[in-house]
N, C-alpha and C positions, 0 to 999 in steps of 0.2 A: 656632544657637538650640536649647535643649531646654526640653522642658518635662515636667512631671511630671504623669502621669494616674492617677488613682485605678481609674476604672472608666469603661465607657461601656456604654449600655443604654439599649433602647426600653422603654417604658411609659407609663402613663396618665397624664397631669399631676392631681395631685392636690390641690393648693393654689392658693391666688388666683384672679384674674379668668378664668383660661383652664383651670380644672380640667375635667377631660373630655377633653383634647387628646391625641390621639397624639402622643409627644415623644420625639426622640432625647435622652437625657441624657449630658452631658461633664462628669463630676465630676473637677474637678482637685485635686490633693492641695495641702494645708497651709491653717491657721489658727491665728493666735497666741491666739483669744480662747477663754474658756470660759464660754459659754453653760450652764447647769445643764441643760437640756433637749435638747440637742444629741444628734440621731439619729445622726450619722453621726460618731462619735468616733472610727471606724479611721481616717479621712481626716483628721486633723486634724494628725500628724505631720509636719513639710515633707518629711523623708524616705519617705513612704510612696507606695505606688503604684509606677508604673513608668515611668522617665525615656524619652522619644522625641525623635528630631529633629523640628522642625516638620513636613516633609516626610511622615514615617511616621506622625505623628499623624494629619494629614490622611488620609493613605491608610487609618489605622483608623476614623476616621469614617465616611470612604466606605462601608469594606465593612460598618458596621452600620446606615447609613440605609436605611431600608425604606420602601415606598413609600407614598404620601398620609400622610408624616410632616408634622404641622403646623407644627411648630417644633424649632429644635434651642436644648436651655435649658443655659447655662454655669453651672454648680453648684459646690458644696463640699463641705468645705473654704469657702473663699473666694476665688473667681477672681481677684479684684484682688491677690491674692498674688503670681500670676504674670501681671501685665497685658500684659506686653509678646505674652508668648505667645498669650494670649487673644484680643487684636486681631488677630493673623495667622489663628487659627482662624477665629474668627468672620467676619473677611472671606470666606475660603474658601466658608464656608458662603452669606454673602450673594450670593457668584457664582452659586451653584447657584439663586439665587431663594427661598431658604427661609427664613422670619424668624428671629431671632437674639433669644435670651433673655438677660439677666443677670439671676442670683438673687444679692444680696450684700448685705453688710450698709454698705457704701457707706462706708467707714472714712475713705477717702483722694479727696479729690477731685481732685487731680492725676493720681492712677492711673484714677480713673473716667472723668475726660475724657479720655483717651487711648484707652480701648476705646470710648467713646460713639458714636464715628461710625460705630462696624460693628456696634451693637446697635439692633433695632426695637424692643424690648420690654423695659421695666425694670421692675422690683420692684426698690423702694425699702423697704429694712427698717430701721424704727427699733427700737433696744431699749431696752426699761424699765430702771430703775435696779436691779430686782430679779430681771434674768436673770442677772446673775453676768456678762455679758458683759466689763467690765473693772471693776478696781478706781474706786470713786467720784473718787480723784483724778483720773482721766483721762475720765471720762464726759463731762464737758460736753465737751471738747475734741472726741471723737470724733463726738457727737451734732451737734455744729458743722460737721464734714467732712461727716455726713448730710444735713445742712441744705442745704449748698452743692452737693451730688450733686443731691438733688431741683431744687434751681432749675437748674442746667446740665442736665438730664435735660427740665425743663418748656421751656427756653428753646431746647432742641434740637427741641422738639415731637417727641419720641419717646413712645410710646405707654406712659405713666408710671401704675405705680399704686404706692400704699403698702400695705404690711403691717406688724404690731405683733402679737407673740407675746405670749401673757396668760397667767397663771397662778393659781392662788389666793394668791400671794404679791403679786400686783400691787396697788397701791395706788390707789386711785381719784382721789385729788388728784393723785397725779404723772402720774398718765394723763392728766387734764384739763389740767395744765400743758403737758403735750409736744406734744397736741392743738391746743391753742389758739397755741404756739409754731409750728406746722405751718402753720398757716391763717393765719397772722400774713405769710408769704411766699410762700404760693401760694393761689388762689382754688379754688372747686368745679368751677370750667370748665378747670381747668389738669390736673386729672389724670381718668384714667380707672377709678379705682375706691380703695376703702377698704377693707381685710380686717383684722379683728380675728380672730387664727388662736389657739384655745385649746392649751395643751400638752395632750399625747397619753400617757397612760401613767405620768404624771409630776406630782403637785402639779397637777393640774385643777381649775380654775376653777369653782365654782358656774353653775348657770344663771340666779339672783340677780345673781351678778357679771358675767356676760357681757351682760345688760340693764342694767346699770347702765353700763357701759361703752359698749356701743351709743348710748345716749343722752345721754353727753358728746359721741359724736362726730354726733347726728345734726343738731344746729342748725347745723352747718357744713357736712354732706355726709350728704343725704337718701337717698343710694343705699351707704349702709354696710353692710357684711355680715358675718356672723359664719359665718366656712367653716373647719371642721377640717381635717384631712389627711385627705382621704375616700381617699386610696389605699390606705390601712392596713386600711380597711372592705373592699377588695375583694384583699387580700393582695397589691397589686402592690408592687415596691421604688421 
C-alpha cells in the first residue's frame, strides 16, 4: 500500500482543546472540498506531496518524532481520503504508546469507522453552510455523515470534541439549528469540548457575532470556548 504525504513537522498545537501541546503533524495530501477559509490549499490536490510505501512513511515519521512529543496529529487535506493508510500509520504510533489524533471533516462514516480503532483523540469538525464546503445540494448528506461519526466516536469512548469554524458570513439561525441537531444525538457528558474557531485573515467574525454564537451553545454546553488559531500568533506552522 502507498500513501501520499504532503509534509511532516513538529510544532505547537494551536487549535482545539489541546492547544499548546508539542505535536508531530502528519499532513496527508488530498481533499475534495472547497472551504473558502482553507489555509492549506497547497495540500488539497490528490497528487500533491510525495508518495511513500507504508514502511517508508513509518520510517519518516520515526525520524521526525522528537522527545516529549505529546501526540501525533493526522491532518490534511483530509486524512479520510487515505483512510486505509492512516489506520496503518496510526497503529504504528499507538504501538509506541503515543496518543493519536484525527483532524477531519468526518465526511464518510465508513472510512471513519475503519480508522477509529487506531485513534485516541478525535476532532469532529462540523462545517457551516456558508463555509463553501460543498454545494447546498450535498451539504445535508455530508453533515449527516459527520453526525454519524460523532456518534461512533462517543460510542467508542474516544476523547471527542467538536469544532465549528465561523466567519462573518455565519448566520446565527443556521448555527443555532446545527447546534440543536448535534445535542439531539449527544449529551454534554459525551464530549470533551466544543470549540468555536473564528477564521483568520479572511471574513473574520466580529466580537459581537462570536458572543452571539457562544450564547447559542452555552445552554447545551457551558464549557464552550472561542479559540482562534493560536499558532499563527507565534509564527508556528
